[in-house]
C-alpha positions as a Markdown table, in Angstrom:
| # | Residue | x | y | z |
|---|---|---|---|---|
| 1 | Met | 0.0 | 0.0 | 0.0 |
| 2 | Gly | 2.7 | 2.4 | 1.0 |
| 3 | Arg | 4.8 | 1.6 | -2.2 |
| 4 | Arg | 1.7 | 2.1 | -4.4 |
| 5 | Ala | 0.9 | 5.4 | -2.6 |
| 6 | Lys | 4.6 | 6.5 | -3.1 |
| 7 | Gly | 4.4 | 5.4 | -6.8 |
| 8 | Asn | 1.1 | 7.4 | -7.3 |
| 9 | Gly | 2.7 | 10.4 | -5.7 |
| 10 | His | 5.7 | 10.1 | -8.0 |
| 11 | Lys | 3.4 | 10.0 | -11.1 |
| 12 | Ala | 1.4 | 12.9 | -9.8 |
| 13 | Gly | 4.6 | 14.9 | -9.2 |
| 14 | Gly | 5.8 | 14.0 | -12.7 |
| 15 | Arg | 2.5 | 15.3 | -14.2 |
| 16 | Gly | 2.8 | 18.4 | -12.1 |
| 17 | Arg | 6.3 | 19.1 | -13.3 |
| 18 | Arg | 5.3 | 18.5 | -16.9 |
| 19 | Ala | 2.3 | 20.8 | -16.5 |
| 20 | Trp | 4.6 | 23.5 | -15.0 |
| 21 | Leu | 7.1 | 23.1 | -17.8 |
| 22 | Met | 4.4 | 23.4 | -20.4 |
| 23 | Gly | 3.1 | 26.5 | -18.6 |
| 24 | Val | 6.5 | 28.1 | -18.6 |
| 25 | Gly | 7.0 | 27.1 | -22.2 |
| 26 | Leu | 3.6 | 28.5 | -23.2 |
| 27 | Phe | 4.4 | 31.8 | -21.2 |
| 28 | Phe | 7.8 | 32.3 | -22.9 |
| 29 | Gly | 6.2 | 31.3 | -26.2 |
| 30 | Val | 3.6 | 34.0 | -25.9 |
| 31 | Val | 6.2 | 36.5 | -24.7 |
| 32 | Ser | 8.5 | 35.5 | -27.6 |
| 33 | Glu | 5.6 | 35.9 | -30.1 |
| 34 | Gly | 4.7 | 39.3 | -28.5 |
| 35 | Leu | 8.3 | 40.5 | -28.8 |
| 36 | Ala | 8.5 | 39.3 | -32.3 |
| 37 | Gln | 5.3 | 41.2 | -33.2 |
| 38 | Val | 6.8 | 44.3 | -31.4 |
| 39 | Gln | 10.1 | 43.9 | -33.3 |
| 40 | Ser | 8.2 | 43.5 | -36.6 |
| 41 | Val | 6.4 | 46.8 | -35.9 |
| 42 | Leu | 9.6 | 48.6 | -34.9 |
| 43 | Thr | 11.4 | 47.6 | -38.0 |
| 44 | Asn | 9.0 | 50.0 | -39.9 |
| 45 | Tyr | 10.7 | 52.9 | -38.1 |
| 46 | Glu | 14.1 | 54.4 | -38.4 |
| 47 | Asn | 16.3 | 56.6 | -36.1 |
| 48 | Leu | 14.0 | 55.7 | -33.2 |
| 49 | Thr | 14.9 | 57.0 | -29.7 |
| 50 | Val | 12.8 | 56.4 | -26.6 |
| 51 | Asp | 13.1 | 59.1 | -23.9 |
| 52 | Ser | 11.8 | 57.3 | -20.8 |
| 53 | Val | 12.3 | 60.3 | -18.6 |
| 54 | Gln | 10.1 | 62.6 | -20.7 |
| 55 | His | 7.9 | 59.6 | -21.8 |
| 56 | Arg | 8.5 | 60.6 | -25.4 |
| 57 | Val | 9.7 | 58.8 | -28.6 |
| 58 | Tyr | 11.5 | 60.3 | -31.5 |
| 59 | Tyr | 11.3 | 58.4 | -34.8 |
| 60 | Glu | 11.2 | 58.6 | -38.6 |
| 61 | Gln | 8.9 | 56.6 | -40.8 |
| 62 | Arg | 8.8 | 56.5 | -44.6 |
| 63 | Leu | 6.2 | 53.9 | -45.2 |
| 64 | Tyr | 3.0 | 55.8 | -44.6 |
| 65 | Arg | 1.7 | 59.0 | -46.3 |
| 66 | Asn | -0.6 | 59.6 | -43.3 |
| 67 | Pro | 1.5 | 60.3 | -40.2 |
| 68 | Leu | -1.4 | 59.2 | -37.9 |
| 69 | Ile | -0.9 | 55.6 | -39.0 |
| 70 | Gly | 2.7 | 55.8 | -37.9 |
| 71 | Ile | 1.8 | 57.3 | -34.5 |
| 72 | Leu | -0.9 | 54.7 | -33.7 |
| 73 | Glu | 1.1 | 51.8 | -34.9 |
| 74 | Leu | 4.0 | 52.9 | -32.6 |
| 75 | Ala | 1.8 | 53.7 | -29.7 |
| 76 | Glu | 0.7 | 50.1 | -29.0 |
| 77 | Pro | 4.1 | 48.4 | -28.5 |
| 78 | Leu | 5.4 | 51.4 | -26.4 |
| 79 | Ala | 2.3 | 51.7 | -24.2 |
| 80 | Ala | 4.0 | 49.4 | -21.5 |
| 81 | Gln | 6.8 | 52.0 | -21.2 |
| 82 | Gly | 4.4 | 54.8 | -20.5 |
| 83 | Ile | 5.2 | 56.7 | -23.7 |
| 84 | Gly | 2.7 | 59.5 | -24.2 |
| 85 | Glu | 4.4 | 61.9 | -26.7 |
| 86 | Phe | 5.4 | 61.2 | -30.3 |
| 87 | Val | 7.9 | 63.3 | -32.2 |
| 88 | Pro | 8.0 | 62.4 | -35.9 |
| 89 | Leu | 11.2 | 63.3 | -37.8 |
| 90 | Tyr | 11.6 | 64.3 | -41.4 |
| 91 | Gln | 15.1 | 63.7 | -42.8 |
| 92 | Gly | 16.2 | 63.6 | -39.1 |
| 93 | Val | 14.6 | 66.9 | -38.2 |
| 94 | Pro | 11.8 | 66.9 | -35.6 |
| 95 | Ile | 8.4 | 68.3 | -36.8 |
| 96 | Ala | 6.4 | 68.8 | -33.6 |
| 97 | Arg | 5.3 | 66.9 | -30.4 |
| 98 | Tyr | 2.0 | 64.9 | -30.7 |
| 99 | Arg | 0.0 | 63.2 | -27.9 |
| 100 | Ile | -3.0 | 60.9 | -28.2 |
| 101 | Ala | -4.2 | 60.8 | -24.6 |
| 102 | Pro | -6.3 | 62.0 | -22.9 |
| 103 | Thr | -7.1 | 64.0 | -26.0 |
| 104 | Phe | -5.2 | 64.4 | -29.3 |
| 105 | Gly | -3.0 | 67.5 | -29.3 |
| 106 | Val | 0.1 | 69.1 | -30.9 |
| 107 | Asn | 2.8 | 71.3 | -29.4 |
| 108 | Thr | 5.3 | 73.1 | -31.5 |
| 109 | Leu | 9.0 | 72.9 | -30.8 |
| 110 | Ser | 11.0 | 76.1 | -29.9 |
| 111 | Arg | 14.4 | 76.9 | -31.3 |
| 112 | Gln | 16.0 | 76.1 | -27.9 |
| 113 | Glu | 14.3 | 72.7 | -27.7 |
| 114 | Arg | 15.6 | 71.8 | -31.2 |
| 115 | Thr | 19.1 | 72.9 | -30.3 |
| 116 | Asp | 19.1 | 70.9 | -27.0 |
| 117 | Trp | 17.8 | 67.8 | -28.8 |
| 118 | Ala | 20.4 | 68.0 | -31.5 |
| 119 | Lys | 23.2 | 68.2 | -28.9 |
| 120 | Arg | 21.8 | 65.1 | -27.1 |
| 121 | His | 21.3 | 63.1 | -30.3 |
| 122 | Pro | 24.2 | 63.4 | -32.8 |
| 123 | Phe | 23.2 | 62.5 | -36.3 |
| 124 | Asp | 24.0 | 58.9 | -37.4 |
| 125 | Ser | 23.2 | 57.9 | -40.9 |
| 126 | Arg | 23.6 | 54.2 | -39.9 |
| 127 | Arg | 20.3 | 54.5 | -38.2 |
| 128 | Tyr | 18.5 | 54.6 | -41.6 |
| 129 | Lys | 17.8 | 51.7 | -43.9 |
| 130 | Phe | 18.8 | 51.4 | -47.5 |
| 131 | Asp | 15.3 | 52.3 | -48.7 |
| 132 | Phe | 14.3 | 51.8 | -52.3 |
| 133 | Arg | 10.8 | 52.8 | -53.5 |
| 134 | Ile | 9.0 | 52.1 | -56.7 |
| 135 | Gln | 7.2 | 55.2 | -58.1 |
| 136 | Pro | 5.1 | 55.5 | -61.2 |
| 137 | Glu | 5.1 | 58.7 | -63.3 |
| 138 | Phe | 2.3 | 59.6 | -65.6 |
| 139 | Ile | 2.1 | 62.7 | -67.7 |
| 140 | Ala | -0.9 | 63.4 | -70.0 |
| 141 | Gln | -2.6 | 66.2 | -71.9 |
| 142 | Phe | -5.2 | 66.6 | -74.6 |
| 143 | Gly | -3.7 | 66.1 | -78.1 |
| 144 | Phe | -5.2 | 66.4 | -81.6 |
| 145 | Arg | -7.8 | 64.5 | -83.6 |
| 146 | Glu | -5.3 | 61.8 | -84.6 |
| 147 | Gln | -4.4 | 61.2 | -81.0 |
| 148 | Thr | -6.9 | 62.5 | -78.5 |
| 149 | Val | -4.7 | 62.1 | -75.4 |
| 150 | Glu | -0.9 | 62.5 | -75.5 |
| 151 | Ser | 0.8 | 60.7 | -72.6 |
| 152 | Lys | 4.0 | 59.4 | -71.1 |
| 153 | Thr | 4.4 | 56.7 | -68.6 |
| 154 | Asn | 7.6 | 55.8 | -66.6 |
| 155 | Val | 8.5 | 53.8 | -63.6 |
| 156 | Leu | 11.2 | 55.1 | -61.2 |
| 157 | Leu | 13.2 | 53.2 | -58.7 |
| 158 | Gln | 14.4 | 55.8 | -56.2 |
| 159 | Ser | 16.3 | 56.0 | -53.0 |
| 160 | Gln | 17.8 | 58.5 | -50.5 |
| 161 | Leu | 21.2 | 58.8 | -49.1 |
| 162 | Tyr | 21.2 | 60.5 | -45.7 |
| 163 | Leu | 24.3 | 62.7 | -45.4 |
| 164 | Ser | 23.6 | 64.8 | -42.3 |
| 165 | Arg | 20.7 | 66.1 | -40.3 |
| 166 | Gly | 18.2 | 67.3 | -42.8 |
| 167 | Leu | 20.5 | 66.8 | -45.8 |
| 168 | Val | 19.5 | 64.0 | -48.2 |
| 169 | Leu | 20.7 | 63.0 | -51.7 |
| 170 | Asn | 17.7 | 61.8 | -53.8 |
| 171 | Trp | 18.7 | 59.5 | -56.6 |
| 172 | Gly | 17.5 | 56.6 | -58.7 |
| 173 | Val | 16.8 | 55.1 | -62.1 |
| 174 | Leu | 14.0 | 55.8 | -64.6 |
| 175 | Val | 12.6 | 53.1 | -66.8 |
| 176 | Pro | 10.4 | 54.4 | -69.6 |
| 177 | Leu | 7.3 | 52.3 | -70.6 |
| 178 | Val | 5.3 | 54.4 | -73.1 |
| 179 | Asn | 5.8 | 57.8 | -74.7 |
| 180 | His | 3.1 | 59.3 | -76.9 |
| 181 | Leu | 3.9 | 62.9 | -75.7 |
| 182 | Asp | 7.3 | 64.1 | -76.9 |
| 183 | Asp | 10.5 | 63.1 | -78.6 |
| 184 | Gln | 12.2 | 61.6 | -75.6 |
| 185 | Ala | 13.6 | 58.1 | -76.5 |
| 186 | Leu | 12.7 | 55.1 | -74.5 |
| 187 | Asn | 16.1 | 54.8 | -72.9 |
| 188 | Val | 16.8 | 53.9 | -69.3 |
| 189 | Arg | 18.3 | 57.0 | -67.6 |
| 190 | Pro | 18.9 | 58.6 | -64.2 |
| 191 | Ala | 15.8 | 59.6 | -62.3 |
| 192 | Pro | 15.7 | 63.2 | -60.9 |
| 193 | Thr | 18.8 | 63.5 | -58.7 |
| 194 | Phe | 19.2 | 66.3 | -56.3 |
| 195 | Leu | 20.3 | 67.4 | -52.8 |
| 196 | Asn | 17.7 | 68.6 | -50.4 |
| 197 | Gln | 18.3 | 70.3 | -47.1 |
| 198 | Phe | 15.2 | 70.5 | -44.8 |
| 199 | Leu | 15.4 | 73.1 | -42.0 |
| 200 | Ala | 13.1 | 73.8 | -39.0 |
| 201 | Leu | 14.1 | 77.2 | -37.9 |
| 202 | Asp | 11.8 | 77.1 | -34.9 |
| 203 | Gly | 8.3 | 75.8 | -34.2 |
| 204 | Val | 6.6 | 77.6 | -37.0 |
| 205 | Asn | 9.2 | 78.5 | -39.7 |
| 206 | Phe | 10.5 | 75.9 | -42.1 |
| 207 | Met | 12.8 | 75.9 | -45.2 |
| 208 | Ser | 13.6 | 73.5 | -48.0 |
| 209 | Leu | 16.7 | 74.0 | -50.1 |
| 210 | Ser | 17.3 | 71.9 | -53.2 |
| 211 | Ala | 20.0 | 71.7 | -56.0 |
| 212 | Gly | 20.3 | 69.3 | -58.8 |
| 213 | Leu | 18.2 | 67.6 | -61.6 |
| 214 | Phe | 14.5 | 68.0 | -60.8 |
| 215 | Tyr | 11.3 | 66.6 | -62.4 |
| 216 | Asn | 9.9 | 68.1 | -65.6 |
| 217 | Asp | 13.4 | 68.4 | -67.1 |
| 218 | Gln | 14.6 | 71.3 | -65.1 |
| 219 | Tyr | 17.8 | 71.6 | -63.2 |
| 220 | Gly | 19.2 | 74.3 | -60.9 |
| 221 | Leu | 18.4 | 75.7 | -57.5 |
| 222 | Asn | 15.1 | 75.9 | -55.6 |
| 223 | Val | 14.4 | 77.6 | -52.2 |
| 224 | Gln | 11.1 | 77.3 | -50.3 |
| 225 | Tyr | 10.1 | 79.0 | -47.1 |
| 226 | Arg | 6.9 | 78.5 | -45.1 |
| 227 | His | 5.5 | 80.0 | -41.9 |
| 228 | Ala | 3.2 | 77.3 | -40.6 |
| 229 | Asp | 2.0 | 76.9 | -37.1 |
| 230 | Leu | 0.6 | 73.4 | -37.1 |
| 231 | Thr | -2.0 | 74.3 | -34.5 |
| 232 | Lys | -3.3 | 77.4 | -36.4 |
| 233 | Asn | -5.3 | 77.9 | -39.6 |
| 234 | Trp | -3.3 | 80.6 | -41.4 |
| 235 | Ser | 0.0 | 80.0 | -43.2 |
| 236 | Phe | 2.0 | 81.6 | -45.9 |
| 237 | Gly | 5.1 | 80.9 | -47.9 |
| 238 | Leu | 7.6 | 81.9 | -50.6 |
| 239 | Glu | 9.3 | 79.9 | -53.3 |
| 240 | Ser | 12.1 | 81.0 | -55.6 |
| 241 | Ser | 14.3 | 79.2 | -58.2 |
| 242 | Tyr | 16.8 | 79.6 | -61.0 |
| 243 | Thr | 16.7 | 76.7 | -63.4 |
| 244 | Gly | 17.5 | 75.5 | -66.9 |
| 245 | Phe | 16.5 | 72.7 | -69.3 |
| 246 | Tyr | 18.2 | 69.3 | -69.3 |
| 247 | Phe | 17.7 | 66.2 | -71.4 |
| 248 | Phe | 19.0 | 62.6 | -71.6 |
| 249 | Pro | 19.3 | 61.4 | -75.2 |
| 250 | Arg | 20.2 | 57.8 | -75.9 |
| 251 | Asn | 23.9 | 58.5 | -75.4 |
| 252 | Gly | 25.1 | 61.4 | -73.2 |
| 253 | Phe | 23.6 | 64.3 | -71.4 |
| 254 | Tyr | 22.3 | 67.6 | -72.9 |
| 255 | Tyr | 21.6 | 70.8 | -71.0 |
| 256 | Gln | 21.1 | 74.5 | -71.6 |
| 257 | Ser | 22.3 | 77.4 | -69.5 |
| 258 | Pro | 20.0 | 78.4 | -66.6 |
| 259 | Glu | 17.6 | 81.1 | -67.8 |
| 260 | His | 14.3 | 80.6 | -65.9 |
| 261 | Val | 13.6 | 82.6 | -62.8 |
| 262 | Met | 10.5 | 81.6 | -60.8 |
| 263 | Val | 9.3 | 83.6 | -57.8 |
| 264 | Leu | 6.0 | 82.7 | -56.1 |
| 265 | Ala | 4.2 | 83.7 | -52.9 |
| 266 | Asp | 1.1 | 82.2 | -51.3 |
| 267 | Val | -1.2 | 82.6 | -48.4 |
| 268 | Ala | -3.5 | 79.7 | -47.2 |
| 269 | Tyr | -6.4 | 79.4 | -44.8 |
| 270 | Arg | -7.5 | 76.1 | -43.3 |
| 271 | Phe | -11.1 | 75.3 | -42.5 |
| 272 | Pro | -10.3 | 72.7 | -39.8 |
| 273 | Trp | -13.7 | 71.1 | -39.3 |
| 274 | Arg | -13.7 | 69.9 | -43.0 |
| 275 | Asp | -9.9 | 69.6 | -43.5 |
| 276 | Val | -10.2 | 72.0 | -46.4 |
| 277 | Thr | -7.5 | 74.5 | -47.4 |
| 278 | Leu | -8.1 | 77.6 | -49.5 |
| 279 | Lys | -4.8 | 78.8 | -51.1 |
| 280 | Leu | -4.1 | 81.9 | -53.2 |
| 281 | Ser | -0.7 | 82.0 | -54.9 |
| 282 | Gly | 0.9 | 84.1 | -57.6 |
| 283 | Gly | 4.0 | 85.6 | -59.0 |
| 284 | Gln | 6.3 | 84.6 | -61.9 |
| 285 | Tyr | 6.2 | 81.1 | -63.2 |
| 286 | Leu | 8.6 | 79.5 | -65.7 |
| 287 | Tyr | 9.1 | 81.3 | -69.1 |
| 288 | Gln | 8.4 | 84.7 | -67.5 |
| 289 | Asp | 4.7 | 83.9 | -67.3 |
| 290 | Arg | 3.1 | 86.0 | -64.5 |
| 291 | Gly | -0.3 | 85.5 | -62.9 |
| 292 | Phe | -2.1 | 83.9 | -60.0 |
| 293 | Arg | -3.8 | 80.7 | -59.0 |
| 294 | Ile | -6.5 | 79.6 | -56.5 |
| 295 | Asp | -6.5 | 76.1 | -55.0 |
| 296 | Leu | -9.2 | 74.4 | -53.0 |
| 297 | Ile | -7.7 | 71.3 | -51.3 |
| 298 | Arg | -9.5 | 68.6 | -49.3 |
| 299 | Gln | -7.8 | 66.0 | -47.1 |
| 300 | Leu | -9.7 | 62.7 | -46.8 |
| 301 | Gly | -7.8 | 60.3 | -44.6 |
| 302 | Asn | -5.0 | 58.9 | -46.7 |
| 303 | Val | -6.0 | 60.8 | -49.8 |
| 304 | Glu | -5.8 | 64.4 | -50.9 |
| 305 | Val | -8.0 | 65.9 | -53.6 |
| 306 | Gly | -7.8 | 69.5 | -55.0 |
| 307 | Phe | -9.4 | 71.7 | -57.6 |
| 308 | Tyr | -7.7 | 74.8 | -59.0 |
| 309 | Ala | -8.1 | 77.7 | -61.4 |
| 310 | Met | -5.4 | 80.1 | -62.7 |
| 311 | Arg | -4.9 | 83.1 | -64.9 |
| 312 | Thr | -1.6 | 84.2 | -66.3 |
| 313 | Gly | -0.2 | 86.3 | -69.2 |
| 314 | Asn | -0.3 | 83.1 | -71.3 |
| 315 | Gly | -4.0 | 82.4 | -70.7 |
| 316 | Gly | -6.3 | 80.8 | -68.2 |
| 317 | Thr | -7.0 | 77.2 | -67.2 |
| 318 | Gly | -8.2 | 75.0 | -64.4 |
| 319 | Gly | -8.3 | 71.4 | -63.4 |
| 320 | Phe | -7.8 | 69.0 | -60.5 |
| 321 | Asn | -5.1 | 67.1 | -58.7 |
| 322 | Phe | -4.8 | 64.3 | -56.2 |
| 323 | Ala | -2.3 | 62.6 | -54.0 |
| 324 | Ile | -2.8 | 58.9 | -53.0 |
| 325 | Pro | -0.7 | 56.2 | -51.4 |
| 326 | Ile | 0.4 | 53.3 | -53.7 |
| 327 | Pro | -0.2 | 49.8 | -52.4 |
| 328 | Pro | 1.1 | 47.4 | -51.2 |
| 329 | Gly | 3.6 | 49.6 | -49.4 |
| 330 | Arg | 6.3 | 47.3 | -47.9 |
| 331 | Ile | 7.4 | 44.6 | -50.3 |
| 332 | Leu | 10.6 | 43.3 | -48.7 |
| 333 | Gln | 12.2 | 44.5 | -45.5 |
| 334 | Gly | 15.1 | 43.6 | -43.2 |
| 335 | Gln | 17.1 | 45.4 | -40.6 |
| 336 | Arg | 19.2 | 47.3 | -43.2 |
| 337 | Leu | 17.3 | 47.0 | -46.5 |
| 338 | Arg | 13.8 | 47.7 | -47.7 |
| 339 | Leu | 11.9 | 47.6 | -51.0 |
| 340 | Arg | 8.5 | 49.3 | -51.1 |
| 341 | Thr | 6.1 | 51.3 | -53.3 |
| 342 | Thr | 6.2 | 55.0 | -52.9 |
| 343 | Glu | 4.2 | 56.5 | -50.0 |
| 344 | Glu | 2.6 | 59.1 | -52.4 |
| 345 | Phe | 1.6 | 59.4 | -56.0 |
| 346 | Arg | 0.7 | 62.9 | -57.0 |
| 347 | Trp | -0.9 | 63.9 | -60.3 |
| 348 | Glu | -2.4 | 67.0 | -61.8 |
| 349 | Tyr | -4.7 | 67.5 | -64.8 |
| 350 | Ala | -5.3 | 70.8 | -66.6 |
| 351 | Tyr | -8.5 | 71.3 | -68.5 |
| 352 | Ser | -7.0 | 73.6 | -71.1 |
| 353 | Arg | -3.7 | 72.9 | -72.7 |
| 354 | Gly | -2.9 | 76.4 | -73.8 |
| 355 | Tyr | 0.7 | 77.5 | -74.2 |
| 356 | Lys | 2.8 | 76.9 | -71.0 |
| 357 | Ile | 0.2 | 78.4 | -68.7 |
| 358 | Gly | 1.6 | 78.7 | -65.2 |
| 359 | Ser | 4.3 | 76.1 | -65.9 |
| 360 | Arg | 6.4 | 74.9 | -63.1 |
| 361 | Tyr | 8.3 | 71.7 | -62.0 |
| 362 | Arg | 8.4 | 69.4 | -59.1 |
| 363 | Val | 11.2 | 68.9 | -56.6 |
| 364 | Gly | 10.3 | 66.0 | -54.3 |
| 365 | Asn | 7.9 | 67.2 | -51.6 |
| 366 | Gln | 6.5 | 70.7 | -51.8 |
| 367 | Leu | 6.9 | 72.3 | -48.4 |
| 368 | Asp | 3.2 | 73.3 | -47.9 |
| 369 | Ala | 2.0 | 69.8 | -48.9 |
| 370 | Leu | 4.4 | 68.2 | -46.5 |
| 371 | Leu | 3.5 | 70.3 | -43.5 |
| 372 | Arg | -0.2 | 70.0 | -44.3 |
| 373 | Gln | 0.0 | 66.3 | -43.5 |
| 374 | Tyr | 1.2 | 67.1 | -39.9 |
| 375 | His | -1.5 | 69.7 | -39.1 |
| 376 | Gln | -3.3 | 69.2 | -35.8 |
| 377 | Ser | -6.8 | 69.3 | -37.2 |
| 378 | Tyr | -6.0 | 66.8 | -40.0 |
| 379 | Leu | -4.7 | 64.2 | -37.5 |
| 380 | Gln | -7.2 | 65.1 | -34.8 |
| 381 | Asn | -10.3 | 64.7 | -37.1 |
| 382 | Gln | -9.1 | 61.2 | -38.0 |
| 383 | Tyr | -8.5 | 60.2 | -34.4 |
| 384 | Arg | -12.0 | 61.1 | -33.2 |
């Protein structure tokens, strides 16, 4: 009897140990799975720094056009650390401070705060991935009876080389697909390649300085300034450039001396309850064409839609434009390398072709469009 009781106790003890070991294994399996999920989320972010003293995280993300997605995705894995403030970076430069609890809010950063942060966090380009993005390019206009619509379609593989805080080299390769618009040969050639320096002078004044080969076959210098308090409705800006024409034939590189001076000013008012911006701009466009333009822009979650009308010395026209994210986003991603589709495809259509009415070129992100994405009301209205 005693031996049987001892034997039963041994079996019961064995079952208990096995159950305990299974429980421990299950616990560490869940923890390991949770850490893997957290790590998977954090790999979407670059140059990430957690300040546990101020309960704040600094980070940069290039996957999402909508900054709120980045904030909310980051908030969940960092909730256990009591992180309550989020500071998104653009090219290593802080934009503003955002909080989501108890209510969504934004605080601008003073010049002194930016200086102190830069001293505590020296720039390190190794904290950024080798990021490659696929971007479609489509240009179209009304043609003639033989060809109603004239168009050009390209695919660009682009990347950025982070050189110092705010300073980035944009470069890539352009692969032409179709050209029923002009005489450009279907030759693989460099994509727009230019340096861009992004500056936050204080909490409400920003600058973007660019030099190199831009979109729409213009090269030269471009300077943008914007006064934009991300908690207020009024903003205004200036843009000036000195550019010339460039072209890639099948062999070699052709360019003309810079001759185009562009000087534009604008003022914008935001109707926060509808995420609508009314913008009036004017000045001298390319080819010494002078006039003004009115834009009505609506932000709808991840999408932006706008309508415009303009009148210049070369005539009048109007049309619409939009900016949308391109799925699927992330295609391949590791700790140091990522392949993705571009976070934004922007396109504009003009109703009347005319003769170079209000012509201009693109240079990466326009400063007003970039800052509009970080405005308090735009993010707050989505979060409600």
